[in-house]
PyMOL Python script that loads the backbone (N, CA, C, O; Angstrom):
from pymol import cmd

cmd.read_pdbstr("""\
ATOM      1  N   UNK A   1      14.040 -26.756  37.028  1.00  0.00           N
ATOM      2  CA  UNK A   1      15.554 -27.057  36.846  1.00  0.00           C
ATOM      3  C   UNK A   1      16.330 -26.669  38.093  1.00  0.00           C
ATOM      4  O   UNK A   1      15.988 -25.722  38.801  1.00  0.00           O
ATOM      5  N   UNK A   2      17.383 -27.432  38.334  1.00  0.00           N
ATOM      6  CA  UNK A   2      18.215 -27.191  39.612  1.00  0.00           C
ATOM      7  C   UNK A   2      19.461 -26.478  39.130  1.00  0.00           C
ATOM      8  O   UNK A   2      19.931 -26.718  38.018  1.00  0.00           O
ATOM      9  N   UNK A   3      19.980 -25.630  39.939  1.00  0.00           N
ATOM     10  CA  UNK A   3      21.295 -24.930  39.669  1.00  0.00           C
ATOM     11  C   UNK A   3      22.250 -25.395  40.525  1.00  0.00           C
ATOM     12  O   UNK A   3      21.991 -25.439  41.728  1.00  0.00           O
ATOM     13  N   UNK A   4      23.413 -25.785  40.070  1.00  0.00           N
ATOM     14  CA  UNK A   4      24.650 -26.302  40.885  1.00  0.00           C
ATOM     15  C   UNK A   4      25.498 -25.074  41.374  1.00  0.00           C
ATOM     16  O   UNK A   4      25.826 -24.190  40.583  1.00  0.00           O
ATOM     17  N   UNK A   5      25.820 -25.049  42.616  1.00  0.00           N
ATOM     18  CA  UNK A   5      26.633 -24.057  43.115  1.00  0.00           C
ATOM     19  C   UNK A   5      27.990 -24.434  42.695  1.00  0.00           C
ATOM     20  O   UNK A   5      28.324 -25.614  42.804  1.00  0.00           O
ATOM     21  N   UNK A   6      28.859 -23.506  42.198  1.00  0.00           N
ATOM     22  CA  UNK A   6      30.234 -23.757  41.710  1.00  0.00           C
ATOM     23  C   UNK A   6      31.106 -24.097  42.973  1.00  0.00           C
ATOM     24  O   UNK A   6      31.048 -23.435  44.009  1.00  0.00           O
ATOM     25  N   UNK A   7      31.913 -25.181  42.796  1.00  0.00           N
ATOM     26  CA  UNK A   7      32.843 -25.590  43.713  1.00  0.00           C
ATOM     27  C   UNK A   7      34.062 -26.289  42.934  1.00  0.00           C
ATOM     28  O   UNK A   7      33.969 -26.731  41.789  1.00  0.00           O
ATOM     29  N   UNK A   8      35.132 -26.321  43.669  1.00  0.00           N
ATOM     30  CA  UNK A   8      36.341 -26.908  43.143  1.00  0.00           C
ATOM     31  C   UNK A   8      36.673 -28.235  43.991  1.00  0.00           C
ATOM     32  O   UNK A   8      37.092 -28.200  45.148  1.00  0.00           O
ATOM     33  N   UNK A   9      36.474 -29.189  43.394  1.00  0.00           N
ATOM     34  CA  UNK A   9      36.846 -30.538  44.177  1.00  0.00           C
ATOM     35  C   UNK A   9      35.611 -30.826  45.148  1.00  0.00           C
ATOM     36  O   UNK A   9      34.491 -30.319  45.078  1.00  0.00           O
ATOM     37  N   UNK A  10      36.110 -31.815  46.124  1.00  0.00           N
ATOM     38  CA  UNK A  10      35.242 -32.124  47.154  1.00  0.00           C
ATOM     39  C   UNK A  10      34.464 -33.468  46.786  1.00  0.00           C
ATOM     40  O   UNK A  10      34.498 -34.055  45.704  1.00  0.00           O
ATOM     41  N   UNK A  11      33.785 -33.804  47.886  1.00  0.00           N
ATOM     42  CA  UNK A  11      32.885 -35.066  47.785  1.00  0.00           C
ATOM     43  C   UNK A  11      31.460 -34.777  47.803  1.00  0.00           C
ATOM     44  O   UNK A  11      30.669 -35.669  48.110  1.00  0.00           O
ATOM     45  N   UNK A  12      31.059 -33.592  47.498  1.00  0.00           N
ATOM     46  CA  UNK A  12      29.653 -33.168  47.543  1.00  0.00           C
ATOM     47  C   UNK A  12      29.491 -31.883  46.811  1.00  0.00           C
ATOM     48  O   UNK A  12      30.437 -31.109  46.668  1.00  0.00           O
ATOM     49  N   UNK A  13      28.336 -31.656  46.361  1.00  0.00           N
ATOM     50  CA  UNK A  13      27.948 -30.333  45.908  1.00  0.00           C
ATOM     51  C   UNK A  13      26.524 -29.856  46.195  1.00  0.00           C
ATOM     52  O   UNK A  13      25.638 -30.649  46.512  1.00  0.00           O
ATOM     53  N   UNK A  14      26.346 -28.677  46.088  1.00  0.00           N
ATOM     54  CA  UNK A  14      24.955 -28.043  46.379  1.00  0.00           C
ATOM     55  C   UNK A  14      24.132 -27.797  45.173  1.00  0.00           C
ATOM     56  O   UNK A  14      24.627 -27.275  44.174  1.00  0.00           O
ATOM     57  N   UNK A  15      22.872 -28.164  45.236  1.00  0.00           N
ATOM     58  CA  UNK A  15      21.863 -27.791  44.285  1.00  0.00           C
ATOM     59  C   UNK A  15      20.675 -26.993  44.742  1.00  0.00           C
ATOM     60  O   UNK A  15      20.191 -27.185  45.858  1.00  0.00           O
ATOM     61  N   UNK A  16      20.214 -26.137  43.938  1.00  0.00           N
ATOM     62  CA  UNK A  16      19.124 -25.164  44.385  1.00  0.00           C
ATOM     63  C   UNK A  16      18.094 -25.268  43.359  1.00  0.00           C
ATOM     64  O   UNK A  16      18.320 -25.105  42.160  1.00  0.00           O
ATOM     65  N   UNK A  17      16.872 -25.563  43.900  1.00  0.00           N
ATOM     66  CA  UNK A  17      15.752 -25.603  43.102  1.00  0.00           C
ATOM     67  C   UNK A  17      15.136 -24.154  42.883  1.00  0.00           C
ATOM     68  O   UNK A  17      15.563 -23.167  43.483  1.00  0.00           O
ATOM     69  N   UNK A  18      14.068 -24.120  41.944  1.00  0.00           N
ATOM     70  CA  UNK A  18      13.319 -22.807  41.715  1.00  0.00           C
ATOM     71  C   UNK A  18      12.445 -22.430  42.832  1.00  0.00           C
ATOM     72  O   UNK A  18      12.130 -23.233  43.710  1.00  0.00           O
ATOM     73  N   UNK A  19      12.065 -21.249  42.801  1.00  0.00           N
ATOM     74  CA  UNK A  19      11.129 -20.663  43.862  1.00  0.00           C
ATOM     75  C   UNK A  19       9.966 -21.532  44.115  1.00  0.00           C
ATOM     76  O   UNK A  19       9.274 -21.974  43.197  1.00  0.00           O
ATOM     77  N   UNK A  20       9.765 -21.760  45.279  1.00  0.00           N
ATOM     78  CA  UNK A  20       8.623 -22.774  45.674  1.00  0.00           C
ATOM     79  C   UNK A  20       9.057 -24.112  45.875  1.00  0.00           C
ATOM     80  O   UNK A  20       8.311 -24.928  46.416  1.00  0.00           O
ATOM     81  N   UNK A  21      10.246 -24.421  45.470  1.00  0.00           N
ATOM     82  CA  UNK A  21      10.834 -25.878  45.517  1.00  0.00           C
ATOM     83  C   UNK A  21      11.087 -26.241  46.936  1.00  0.00           C
ATOM     84  O   UNK A  21      11.647 -25.355  47.583  1.00  0.00           O
ATOM     85  N   UNK A  22      10.781 -27.427  47.618  1.00  0.00           N
ATOM     86  CA  UNK A  22      10.982 -27.661  48.879  1.00  0.00           C
ATOM     87  C   UNK A  22      11.918 -29.049  49.063  1.00  0.00           C
ATOM     88  O   UNK A  22      11.493 -30.202  48.992  1.00  0.00           O
ATOM     89  N   UNK A  23      13.178 -28.669  49.294  1.00  0.00           N
ATOM     90  CA  UNK A  23      14.158 -29.771  49.356  1.00  0.00           C
ATOM     91  C   UNK A  23      13.895 -30.689  50.604  1.00  0.00           C
ATOM     92  O   UNK A  23      14.413 -31.804  50.668  1.00  0.00           O
ATOM     93  N   UNK A  24      13.118 -30.220  51.550  1.00  0.00           N
ATOM     94  CA  UNK A  24      12.740 -30.955  52.687  1.00  0.00           C
ATOM     95  C   UNK A  24      11.764 -32.167  52.269  1.00  0.00           C
ATOM     96  O   UNK A  24      11.934 -33.345  52.582  1.00  0.00           O
ATOM     97  N   UNK A  25      10.827 -31.702  51.588  1.00  0.00           N
ATOM     98  CA  UNK A  25       9.893 -32.792  50.883  1.00  0.00           C
ATOM     99  C   UNK A  25      10.684 -33.737  50.094  1.00  0.00           C
ATOM    100  O   UNK A  25      10.528 -34.950  50.230  1.00  0.00           O
ATOM    101  N   UNK A  26      11.568 -33.207  49.234  1.00  0.00           N
ATOM    102  CA  UNK A  26      12.382 -34.156  48.424  1.00  0.00           C
ATOM    103  C   UNK A  26      13.119 -35.170  49.213  1.00  0.00           C
ATOM    104  O   UNK A  26      13.210 -36.347  48.863  1.00  0.00           O
ATOM    105  N   UNK A  27      13.680 -34.640  50.369  1.00  0.00           N
ATOM    106  CA  UNK A  27      14.570 -35.468  51.232  1.00  0.00           C
ATOM    107  C   UNK A  27      13.739 -36.680  51.890  1.00  0.00           C
ATOM    108  O   UNK A  27      14.230 -37.778  52.151  1.00  0.00           O
ATOM    109  N   UNK A  28      12.478 -36.327  52.103  1.00  0.00           N
ATOM    110  CA  UNK A  28      11.597 -37.357  52.579  1.00  0.00           C
ATOM    111  C   UNK A  28      11.180 -38.317  51.553  1.00  0.00           C
ATOM    112  O   UNK A  28      11.092 -39.504  51.866  1.00  0.00           O
ATOM    113  N   UNK A  29      10.908 -37.925  50.343  1.00  0.00           N
ATOM    114  CA  UNK A  29      10.521 -38.754  49.282  1.00  0.00           C
ATOM    115  C   UNK A  29      11.598 -39.744  48.875  1.00  0.00           C
ATOM    116  O   UNK A  29      11.386 -40.909  48.538  1.00  0.00           O
ATOM    117  N   UNK A  30      12.863 -39.102  48.952  1.00  0.00           N
ATOM    118  CA  UNK A  30      14.102 -39.959  48.378  1.00  0.00           C
ATOM    119  C   UNK A  30      14.514 -41.093  49.609  1.00  0.00           C
ATOM    120  O   UNK A  30      14.986 -42.205  49.370  1.00  0.00           O
ATOM    121  N   UNK A  31      14.232 -40.565  50.937  1.00  0.00           N
ATOM    122  CA  UNK A  31      14.569 -41.497  51.918  1.00  0.00           C
ATOM    123  C   UNK A  31      13.721 -42.867  51.831  1.00  0.00           C
ATOM    124  O   UNK A  31      14.102 -43.961  52.248  1.00  0.00           O
ATOM    125  N   UNK A  32      12.520 -42.585  51.217  1.00  0.00           N
ATOM    126  CA  UNK A  32      11.612 -43.745  51.169  1.00  0.00           C
ATOM    127  C   UNK A  32      11.963 -44.649  50.041  1.00  0.00           C
ATOM    128  O   UNK A  32      11.458 -45.751  49.826  1.00  0.00           O
ATOM    129  N   UNK A  33      12.923 -44.029  49.317  1.00  0.00           N
ATOM    130  CA  UNK A  33      13.363 -44.821  48.099  1.00  0.00           C
ATOM    131  C   UNK A  33      14.885 -45.278  48.369  1.00  0.00           C
ATOM    132  O   UNK A  33      15.470 -45.876  47.466  1.00  0.00           O
ATOM    133  N   UNK A  34      15.498 -45.028  49.508  1.00  0.00           N
ATOM    134  CA  UNK A  34      16.791 -45.469  49.916  1.00  0.00           C
ATOM    135  C   UNK A  34      17.884 -44.503  49.410  1.00  0.00           C
ATOM    136  O   UNK A  34      19.037 -44.914  49.274  1.00  0.00           O
ATOM    137  N   UNK A  35      17.538 -43.193  49.122  1.00  0.00           N
ATOM    138  CA  UNK A  35      18.561 -42.271  48.744  1.00  0.00           C
ATOM    139  C   UNK A  35      18.499 -41.194  49.759  1.00  0.00           C
ATOM    140  O   UNK A  35      17.395 -40.829  50.161  1.00  0.00           O
ATOM    141  N   UNK A  36      19.620 -40.638  50.224  1.00  0.00           N
ATOM    142  CA  UNK A  36      19.732 -39.634  51.168  1.00  0.00           C
ATOM    143  C   UNK A  36      20.339 -38.513  50.642  1.00  0.00           C
ATOM    144  O   UNK A  36      21.281 -38.621  49.856  1.00  0.00           O
ATOM    145  N   UNK A  37      19.858 -37.356  51.025  1.00  0.00           N
ATOM    146  CA  UNK A  37      20.472 -35.988  50.650  1.00  0.00           C
ATOM    147  C   UNK A  37      20.379 -35.246  51.988  1.00  0.00           C
ATOM    148  O   UNK A  37      19.639 -35.659  52.881  1.00  0.00           O
ATOM    149  N   UNK A  38      21.161 -34.111  52.124  1.00  0.00           N
ATOM    150  CA  UNK A  38      21.126 -33.125  53.214  1.00  0.00           C
ATOM    151  C   UNK A  38      20.440 -31.979  52.766  1.00  0.00           C
ATOM    152  O   UNK A  38      20.675 -31.377  51.718  1.00  0.00           O
ATOM    153  N   UNK A  39      19.459 -31.664  53.725  1.00  0.00           N
ATOM    154  CA  UNK A  39      18.407 -30.309  53.445  1.00  0.00           C
ATOM    155  C   UNK A  39      19.393 -29.331  53.693  1.00  0.00           C
ATOM    156  O   UNK A  39      20.236 -29.390  54.588  1.00  0.00           O
ATOM    157  N   UNK A  40      19.240 -28.350  52.790  1.00  0.00           N
ATOM    158  CA  UNK A  40      19.930 -27.102  52.850  1.00  0.00           C
ATOM    159  C   UNK A  40      19.452 -26.194  54.242  1.00  0.00           C
ATOM    160  O   UNK A  40      20.248 -25.619  54.984  1.00  0.00           O
ATOM    161  N   UNK A  41      18.116 -26.210  54.387  1.00  0.00           N
ATOM    162  CA  UNK A  41      17.722 -25.498  55.510  1.00  0.00           C
ATOM    163  C   UNK A  41      18.357 -25.822  56.908  1.00  0.00           C
ATOM    164  O   UNK A  41      18.315 -24.999  57.822  1.00  0.00           O
ATOM    165  N   UNK A  42      18.913 -26.979  57.033  1.00  0.00           N
ATOM    166  CA  UNK A  42      19.658 -27.371  58.203  1.00  0.00           C
ATOM    167  C   UNK A  42      20.908 -26.483  58.515  1.00  0.00           C
ATOM    168  O   UNK A  42      21.398 -26.401  59.641  1.00  0.00           O
ATOM    169  N   UNK A  43      21.364 -25.843  57.441  1.00  0.00           N
ATOM    170  CA  UNK A  43      22.538 -25.033  57.535  1.00  0.00           C
ATOM    171  C   UNK A  43      22.214 -23.591  57.725  1.00  0.00           C
ATOM    172  O   UNK A  43      23.152 -22.804  57.848  1.00  0.00           O
ATOM    173  N   UNK A  44      21.034 -23.177  57.762  1.00  0.00           N
ATOM    174  CA  UNK A  44      20.634 -21.705  58.039  1.00  0.00           C
ATOM    175  C   UNK A  44      20.203 -21.662  59.447  1.00  0.00           C
ATOM    176  O   UNK A  44      19.526 -22.563  59.940  1.00  0.00           O
ATOM    177  N   UNK A  45      20.616 -20.555  60.136  1.00  0.00           N
ATOM    178  CA  UNK A  45      20.181 -20.256  61.447  1.00  0.00           C
ATOM    179  C   UNK A  45      18.708 -20.254  61.715  1.00  0.00           C
ATOM    180  O   UNK A  45      18.214 -20.740  62.732  1.00  0.00           O
ATOM    181  N   UNK A  46      17.984 -19.641  60.681  1.00  0.00           N
ATOM    182  CA  UNK A  46      16.590 -19.555  60.864  1.00  0.00           C
ATOM    183  C   UNK A  46      15.747 -20.726  60.055  1.00  0.00           C
ATOM    184  O   UNK A  46      14.516 -20.732  60.040  1.00  0.00           O
ATOM    185  N   UNK A  47      16.489 -21.629  59.441  1.00  0.00           N
ATOM    186  CA  UNK A  47      15.867 -22.694  58.626  1.00  0.00           C
ATOM    187  C   UNK A  47      15.048 -22.197  57.475  1.00  0.00           C
ATOM    188  O   UNK A  47      14.189 -22.879  56.916  1.00  0.00           O
ATOM    189  N   UNK A  48      15.364 -20.967  57.155  1.00  0.00           N
ATOM    190  CA  UNK A  48      14.346 -20.347  56.105  1.00  0.00           C
ATOM    191  C   UNK A  48      14.689 -20.887  54.702  1.00  0.00           C
ATOM    192  O   UNK A  48      13.717 -21.014  53.957  1.00  0.00           O
ATOM    193  N   UNK A  49      15.814 -21.205  54.241  1.00  0.00           N
ATOM    194  CA  UNK A  49      16.025 -21.585  52.859  1.00  0.00           C
ATOM    195  C   UNK A  49      15.656 -22.995  52.588  1.00  0.00           C
ATOM    196  O   UNK A  49      16.375 -23.899  53.013  1.00  0.00           O
ATOM    197  N   UNK A  50      14.582 -23.241  51.908  1.00  0.00           N
ATOM    198  CA  UNK A  50      14.208 -24.700  51.708  1.00  0.00           C
ATOM    199  C   UNK A  50      14.413 -25.021  50.276  1.00  0.00           C
ATOM    200  O   UNK A  50      13.922 -26.089  49.910  1.00  0.00           O
ATOM    201  N   UNK A  51      15.001 -24.356  49.449  1.00  0.00           N
ATOM    202  CA  UNK A  51      15.312 -24.839  48.086  1.00  0.00           C
ATOM    203  C   UNK A  51      16.534 -25.429  47.785  1.00  0.00           C
ATOM    204  O   UNK A  51      16.803 -25.777  46.635  1.00  0.00           O
ATOM    205  N   UNK A  52      17.437 -25.598  48.891  1.00  0.00           N
ATOM    206  CA  UNK A  52      18.855 -26.126  48.732  1.00  0.00           C
ATOM    207  C   UNK A  52      18.923 -27.461  49.245  1.00  0.00           C
ATOM    208  O   UNK A  52      18.198 -27.836  50.167  1.00  0.00           O
ATOM    209  N   UNK A  53      19.868 -28.279  48.615  1.00  0.00           N
ATOM    210  CA  UNK A  53      20.176 -29.609  49.209  1.00  0.00           C
ATOM    211  C   UNK A  53      21.681 -29.845  48.698  1.00  0.00           C
ATOM    212  O   UNK A  53      22.197 -29.338  47.702  1.00  0.00           O
ATOM    213  N   UNK A  54      22.220 -30.670  49.549  1.00  0.00           N
ATOM    214  CA  UNK A  54      23.558 -31.150  49.371  1.00  0.00           C
ATOM    215  C   UNK A  54      23.659 -32.531  48.977  1.00  0.00           C
ATOM    216  O   UNK A  54      23.205 -33.386  49.738  1.00  0.00           O
ATOM    217  N   UNK A  55      24.238 -32.889  47.797  1.00  0.00           N
ATOM    218  CA  UNK A  55      24.488 -34.135  47.259  1.00  0.00           C
ATOM    219  C   UNK A  55      25.756 -34.651  47.571  1.00  0.00           C
ATOM    220  O   UNK A  55      26.699 -34.107  46.995  1.00  0.00           O
ATOM    221  N   UNK A  56      26.015 -35.604  48.373  1.00  0.00           N
ATOM    222  CA  UNK A  56      27.244 -36.089  48.762  1.00  0.00           C
ATOM    223  C   UNK A  56      27.518 -37.547  48.173  1.00  0.00           C
ATOM    224  O   UNK A  56      26.584 -38.336  48.031  1.00  0.00           O
ATOM    225  N   UNK A  57      28.725 -37.853  47.862  1.00  0.00           N
ATOM    226  CA  UNK A  57      28.941 -39.071  47.236  1.00  0.00           C
ATOM    227  C   UNK A  57      30.213 -39.723  47.857  1.00  0.00           C
ATOM    228  O   UNK A  57      30.635 -40.737  47.301  1.00  0.00           O
ATOM    229  N   UNK A  58      30.808 -39.290  48.850  1.00  0.00           N
ATOM    230  CA  UNK A  58      31.910 -39.877  49.397  1.00  0.00           C
ATOM    231  C   UNK A  58      31.861 -41.268  49.947  1.00  0.00           C
ATOM    232  O   UNK A  58      32.826 -42.029  49.880  1.00  0.00           O
ATOM    233  N   UNK A  59      30.717 -41.582  50.493  1.00  0.00           N
ATOM    234  CA  UNK A  59      30.387 -42.971  50.995  1.00  0.00           C
ATOM    235  C   UNK A  59      29.508 -43.829  50.214  1.00  0.00           C
ATOM    236  O   UNK A  59      29.149 -44.924  50.646  1.00  0.00           O
ATOM    237  N   UNK A  60      29.112 -43.331  48.971  1.00  0.00           N
ATOM    238  CA  UNK A  60      28.401 -44.208  48.149  1.00  0.00           C
ATOM    239  C   UNK A  60      29.182 -44.995  47.209  1.00  0.00           C
ATOM    240  O   UNK A  60      30.024 -44.464  46.485  1.00  0.00           O
ATOM    241  N   UNK A  61      28.910 -46.361  47.192  1.00  0.00           N
ATOM    242  CA  UNK A  61      29.598 -47.159  46.291  1.00  0.00           C
ATOM    243  C   UNK A  61      29.384 -46.628  44.868  1.00  0.00           C
ATOM    244  O   UNK A  61      28.295 -46.174  44.516  1.00  0.00           O
ATOM    245  N   UNK A  62      30.498 -46.699  44.024  1.00  0.00           N
ATOM    246  CA  UNK A  62      30.427 -46.247  42.660  1.00  0.00           C
ATOM    247  C   UNK A  62      29.314 -47.052  41.939  1.00  0.00           C
ATOM    248  O   UNK A  62      28.696 -46.512  41.021  1.00  0.00           O
ATOM    249  N   UNK A  63      29.042 -48.296  42.311  1.00  0.00           N
ATOM    250  CA  UNK A  63      28.076 -48.941  41.624  1.00  0.00           C
ATOM    251  C   UNK A  63      26.660 -48.577  41.714  1.00  0.00           C
ATOM    252  O   UNK A  63      25.827 -48.975  40.900  1.00  0.00           O
ATOM    253  N   UNK A  64      26.389 -47.813  42.715  1.00  0.00           N
ATOM    254  CA  UNK A  64      25.127 -47.260  43.173  1.00  0.00           C
ATOM    255  C   UNK A  64      24.907 -45.804  42.662  1.00  0.00           C
ATOM    256  O   UNK A  64      23.758 -45.377  42.548  1.00  0.00           O
ATOM    257  N   UNK A  65      25.898 -45.096  42.377  1.00  0.00           N
ATOM    258  CA  UNK A  65      25.784 -43.706  41.897  1.00  0.00           C
ATOM    259  C   UNK A  65      24.826 -43.328  40.792  1.00  0.00           C
ATOM    260  O   UNK A  65      24.046 -42.384  40.922  1.00  0.00           O
ATOM    261  N   UNK A  66      24.884 -43.991  39.824  1.00  0.00           N
ATOM    262  CA  UNK A  66      24.059 -43.833  38.649  1.00  0.00           C
ATOM    263  C   UNK A  66      22.580 -44.024  39.039  1.00  0.00           C
ATOM    264  O   UNK A  66      21.782 -43.119  38.796  1.00  0.00           O
ATOM    265  N   UNK A  67      22.217 -45.068  39.582  1.00  0.00           N
ATOM    266  CA  UNK A  67      20.835 -45.292  40.005  1.00  0.00           C
ATOM    267  C   UNK A  67      20.321 -44.412  40.991  1.00  0.00           C
ATOM    268  O   UNK A  67      19.117 -44.162  41.025  1.00  0.00           O
ATOM    269  N   UNK A  68      21.179 -43.887  41.852  1.00  0.00           N
ATOM    270  CA  UNK A  68      20.796 -42.844  42.881  1.00  0.00           C
ATOM    271  C   UNK A  68      20.468 -41.589  42.238  1.00  0.00           C
ATOM    272  O   UNK A  68      19.452 -40.955  42.522  1.00  0.00           O
ATOM    273  N   UNK A  69      21.410 -41.183  41.278  1.00  0.00           N
ATOM    274  CA  UNK A  69      21.015 -39.944  40.581  1.00  0.00           C
ATOM    275  C   UNK A  69      19.810 -40.025  39.773  1.00  0.00           C
ATOM    276  O   UNK A  69      19.076 -39.040  39.695  1.00  0.00           O
ATOM    277  N   UNK A  70      19.533 -41.120  39.157  1.00  0.00           N
ATOM    278  CA  UNK A  70      18.287 -41.334  38.338  1.00  0.00           C
ATOM    279  C   UNK A  70      17.088 -41.198  39.295  1.00  0.00           C
ATOM    280  O   UNK A  70      16.076 -40.616  38.905  1.00  0.00           O
ATOM    281  N   UNK A  71      17.163 -41.678  40.449  1.00  0.00           N
ATOM    282  CA  UNK A  71      15.999 -41.517  41.319  1.00  0.00           C
ATOM    283  C   UNK A  71      15.950 -40.216  41.797  1.00  0.00           C
ATOM    284  O   UNK A  71      14.825 -39.753  41.984  1.00  0.00           O
ATOM    285  N   UNK A  72      16.969 -39.479  42.051  1.00  0.00           N
ATOM    286  CA  UNK A  72      16.796 -38.005  42.392  1.00  0.00           C
ATOM    287  C   UNK A  72      16.188 -37.169  41.375  1.00  0.00           C
ATOM    288  O   UNK A  72      15.323 -36.323  41.601  1.00  0.00           O
ATOM    289  N   UNK A  73      16.751 -37.487  40.096  1.00  0.00           N
ATOM    290  CA  UNK A  73      16.159 -36.798  38.996  1.00  0.00           C
ATOM    291  C   UNK A  73      14.684 -36.992  38.815  1.00  0.00           C
ATOM    292  O   UNK A  73      13.943 -36.033  38.602  1.00  0.00           O
ATOM    293  N   UNK A  74      14.227 -38.303  38.904  1.00  0.00           N
ATOM    294  CA  UNK A  74      12.706 -38.562  38.709  1.00  0.00           C
ATOM    295  C   UNK A  74      11.919 -37.849  39.786  1.00  0.00           C
ATOM    296  O   UNK A  74      10.874 -37.291  39.451  1.00  0.00           O
ATOM    297  N   UNK A  75      12.305 -37.812  41.016  1.00  0.00           N
ATOM    298  CA  UNK A  75      11.668 -37.113  42.089  1.00  0.00           C
ATOM    299  C   UNK A  75      11.580 -35.578  41.915  1.00  0.00           C
ATOM    300  O   UNK A  75      10.542 -34.939  42.086  1.00  0.00           O
ATOM    301  N   UNK A  76      12.691 -35.087  41.582  1.00  0.00           N
ATOM    302  CA  UNK A  76      12.664 -33.612  41.192  1.00  0.00           C
ATOM    303  C   UNK A  76      11.803 -33.293  40.235  1.00  0.00           C
ATOM    304  O   UNK A  76      11.086 -32.304  40.382  1.00  0.00           O
ATOM    305  N   UNK A  77      11.726 -34.108  39.049  1.00  0.00           N
ATOM    306  CA  UNK A  77      10.830 -33.869  37.879  1.00  0.00           C
ATOM    307  C   UNK A  77       9.383 -33.941  38.378  1.00  0.00           C
ATOM    308  O   UNK A  77       8.549 -33.136  37.963  1.00  0.00           O
ATOM    309  N   UNK A  78       9.105 -34.810  39.184  1.00  0.00           N
ATOM    310  CA  UNK A  78       7.784 -35.042  39.575  1.00  0.00           C
ATOM    311  C   UNK A  78       7.256 -33.910  40.607  1.00  0.00           C
ATOM    312  O   UNK A  78       6.069 -33.624  40.764  1.00  0.00           O
ATOM    313  N   UNK A  79       8.302 -33.346  41.251  1.00  0.00           N
ATOM    314  CA  UNK A  79       7.992 -32.167  42.075  1.00  0.00           C
ATOM    315  C   UNK A  79       7.727 -30.793  41.288  1.00  0.00           C
ATOM    316  O   UNK A  79       6.900 -29.947  41.628  1.00  0.00           O
ATOM    317  N   UNK A  80       8.531 -30.727  40.237  1.00  0.00           N
ATOM    318  CA  UNK A  80       8.485 -29.532  39.437  1.00  0.00           C
ATOM    319  C   UNK A  80       7.132 -29.522  38.474  1.00  0.00           C
ATOM    320  O   UNK A  80       6.921 -28.575  37.716  1.00  0.00           O
TER     321      UNK A  80
END
""", "prot")
cmd.dss("prot")
cmd.show_as("cartoon", "prot")
cmd.util.cbc("prot")
cmd.orient("prot")
């Protein structure tokens, strides 16, 4: 299960997977399916936190949002 970081407004939000989850691997798998996420580890000085990723939707056409979220959910489920 993923946990969402609380935020107010904005065009993105952060999700964190359970211990052992690798968002870098998720990013690679999603890219192959045409879905992009930001790896959380890129925002840490030592690149140590691999469970986090940012899901942004500012530049995604509304017509593609639902399909993209479904693809993300499928990949996350298969990794867990």
